[in-house]
N, C-alpha and C positions, 0 to 999 in steps of 0.2 A: 512807564513814568520816566520823565527826563527833566533835567534842570534847564530852565529857560530863564536866563537872567537871574533874578532873585526869587523865582518861583519854581516849584515842581509842578509838572503837568500830570494830573491823574488820568487813569485809564478811560474815564468817561469824558475827557476833554477839558474838564474844569481845572483851574489852577489853585495852588495853595502856597502862601508865602513860605519860603524855604527855611525859616527859623521861627520858632514860636516862644512866647513868654508864658511860663507856667505859673498857675496860682495854687498848685498843690504843695507838697513838701514843706517848704519854709512858711507858707501862708495857710496851711491846713488848719481848719477850725471846726471840724465835725463835732457836733454836740455843744457848740458855743454860738448862740444866735445873735450876739451883739455885733453891730457893724464895726469892722476894723478899719479905721481911717488910714492905718499904715499901708494896708493893701491898696486902698484907693489911690493914695499918694504914689505908691510904687508903680501902679498901672498907668497913672497919668504921665509919670516920667518916662516909662517905657514907650508909650504911644508918642510922646513928644520927640523922643530920640530916634524914632523910626520903626519900632515894632508894629507890624500890621497883622499879627497873628497872636491871639490870646487863647490859651488852653486851660479850660475850666472843667469842672465835673460836679455832679450832684453831691458826692461825698465830701468834696472840699468845703462846701457850704460858703462859698465866696461869690455866689452869683449876684447878690445885691451889690457887692463891692464892684464887680465888673460893670454892672449896669450904671452905677453912679459915676465910675471913671469914664465910661463912654459919653455920658451926658456932659460931664465937666470938661472933657477934652474937646468937645465939639467936632469930633471926627465924623465924617460922613459914613453912613452905614455901609455903603458899597466899598469903602476903603479899608475896612477892618474885617478880619476873618476870625470868627468865634467858634470854638469847639466846646461841646458839652458832652457829658458821659452819663449813662444810666448806671446807678449803683446796684450792680448785680449781687454783690457780696463776695465772700472769700471761700476758701476750701472747707470751712466748717459748715457752710450753708445755714448759719445761724443769724446772720445780719443781712439786710437788704433794704432797698428803697421802701419807704412807707406807701408809695403809690402803687396802684394795682398792676401796672405794667409799664413798659418803656414809653408807650404812647402818652399815657397820662402823666408820667414823670416829666417828659419834655415840656408838655403844655404848662405844667406847674413851674418849671424852671424858666420858661420864657416870660412868665409874669414877673419873676424876680429880676431877670435880666432886662426887662422892659424892651423886649425885642419881638418882632413878628416871626423870626426864624433864626436858626443857627446855621452856620456854614458847614459844620461837620458834627454828627452825633454818633457816639460810639457805645457799644456794650462794654462796660469797664472790665468785665471778666467773663469767662465762660461758665462760671459756677451757677448755672441755672438748670433747674429740673422741675418737672410738673409737681412732684410731691411737696416741694417747699415754696415754689413761686406761683403755681397754678398754671404754668405754661412751660413748654420745653424750650431748648436752645433754638431750635429752628423756628418755633412759634415766636420767640422773642425777636428773631431776625425779621419775621413777618411784620411785627409792630414797627420796626424801623423802616421797612419798605412803605408802610402806610404813611409814616411821617414824611418820607421823601415824596410820595405821590401827592400829598396835600401841601407841599411846599414849606413845611415847618422845619425840614432839614434838607439843605441843598446836596449834601453828600453824607453817606453813612458808612460806618466801619466798626472795627472791634479793637479791643485792647487786651494785652496779656493772653492772647490765644496761642495755643500750640498748633503744630501741624495737624494733629488729629481733630482739634476744634475747628480749624478752618475747613478741613475736609467734610466735617459734619454739615457745615453751612453750604459749601459748594456742591456737595453730592445731593443736596435736596433740590437742586436746580432752581435756585432763587431767581426772582424777577431782576434783582440787582445784586451783584456780588460786592463784597466789602471793598472799599477803595483804600482803606488804611488799616494797618495793624500797629497799634502803639505799644511798644515794649521797652523794657530796660535794655539799653544798648550802649556800650562804650568800648574803647580799645581793650579794656580788661574784662569785658563781657560781650563777646561778639556773637553769641547765640544764647538768648535767654533760656530757650529750650531747644533740644536737638533739631537742627536743620531749619529753624523757623525763618531766618532771614532769607535764605536761598529759596525756600518754598514760597514765601510771600512774594518775593520779587519775580519769580518765575510765573506766578499767577497774576501779575499786574497789580499787586497790592503794595502800596507805598508803605514802607516801614518808617515809623516815627520813633525817635529815641528819647526816652526820659532817662535822667542820670548820665548824660553823655560826658560829663566832666569827672567821672569816677576816678580816673588815674591821678588827678591832682586834688580831689576833695577827700577821697578815702584811700587812695592807693599809693600815696607818696612813699618813697623808699623802695620803689619797684624798678623793674628793668627798663621802663620807658623814661625814667628821669633824665638820663643823659641825652636821649634822642630828642626829647621835647626841648631841653635846654639848647641843644645845637640848632634846631629848627627855629626856635624863638629868636635866637641871635641872628640867624641868616635873614629872616624875613622882617625883623623889627616888630614882631607881634608877640602877644602874651602866649603862654603855654595853653591857656584856655582857648584862645583863638585858633591855635594850631590844632587842638583836639576837635573843635567844632568844624573846622575846615575839613579835617579827615573824615568826620561823619558824613558831611555833605558829599564829599567825593566818593564815598562808598554807596551813594545813592540813597542815603537815609536822611530824614529830616530831624534835626536836633531841637529839643525843647529844653530851655534853661530858665534860670531866674536869678534875681539879685535885688537888693534894696539900694545898692550903691550906684550912683549915677555914672561913674567912670567905667564900672564893669558893664552896666547896661549898654553904654555907648560902644564898648569894645565888642559886645555880642553881635551887634548889627553891622560891625565893620569887618566882616569876614568874606566879603565878595570882591575885595580889592587885591587879592593875591590868590595864588593857586599852588598847591603842592605838586611836585613832579610825581609821575607814576611810581618811580622808585621810592620816593619818600612815603607815599601812601602804603606801599608794600612793606616798607621797613616798620612803620607803626603797626601795621596789621600783624606781621610776623613776631615782632618783639612783644606786642600786647598779649599774644596768646600764651606767653610764658607765665602769666599771673591771672588769677580770677578774683574780681571784686564784685560781689553781688550786694547791692544796697537795699533792694526792695523785693517784694514778692518772694519771701524766703521759702515758700512752699516749693519753689523750683530748685532749691539748693541741692536736692537729691541728684541733680544732673551734674553737679560740680565734680 
């Protein structure tokens, strides 16, 4: 994978816009089925200001809002990249998608999205086993391969997978390997689980980062504060832009969100400057002095 302009190139040759607008976290509405016009409005603003990559998921319960925003914005289908995720559940194995398998789950999501296909479909976690789901992790991957074969998902991947989880899929000699592993990643959390970024990248799997602004949203008062202030002044960019640019220069695709128009505009304006290799190294080194884990707290055992 490599950065080409404002896109990353996946190992299968397809491209993906190098920053995505997420509709989880702030907009999460699992268990609430009323349509949230605030989500629609924010998505329309994001699309208008240049976001071409929308990151959704079954558990976010915002697919109807995504579908409405796409219609309202008038964006051509080929000019927008849509990600969806199968709700696999968490470490308790007590909650999961109401649909019988990932294949059926995506078909249902496509109806809500009012789309014929998604550009990327992920297993949202690896917490899948035959006893609870009726199929194993490798069989779950087989459902994603079927979706790709039928054109319902142009690319397929995973989320919150450890090295061991990826090995389970790769060792099964799949027809298609994961193109993406979406994990929490920031300068204050450079490996969600041990060795996962290096292993993913060595195997041609693009790492996507949720929570990339952790150092300024949850980690203020940390060792990066003076570094970010210095670089913000040097480049005339916000500290958020500095962090997003660092993520991209680490070969990782950042996902972020906001309801504020000026912040949304700043998120897509991260391709007009470039940190020096020394500056990237400085953020990397200083960032390792502190750990901020915002999500998937089951992985905090590695801290």
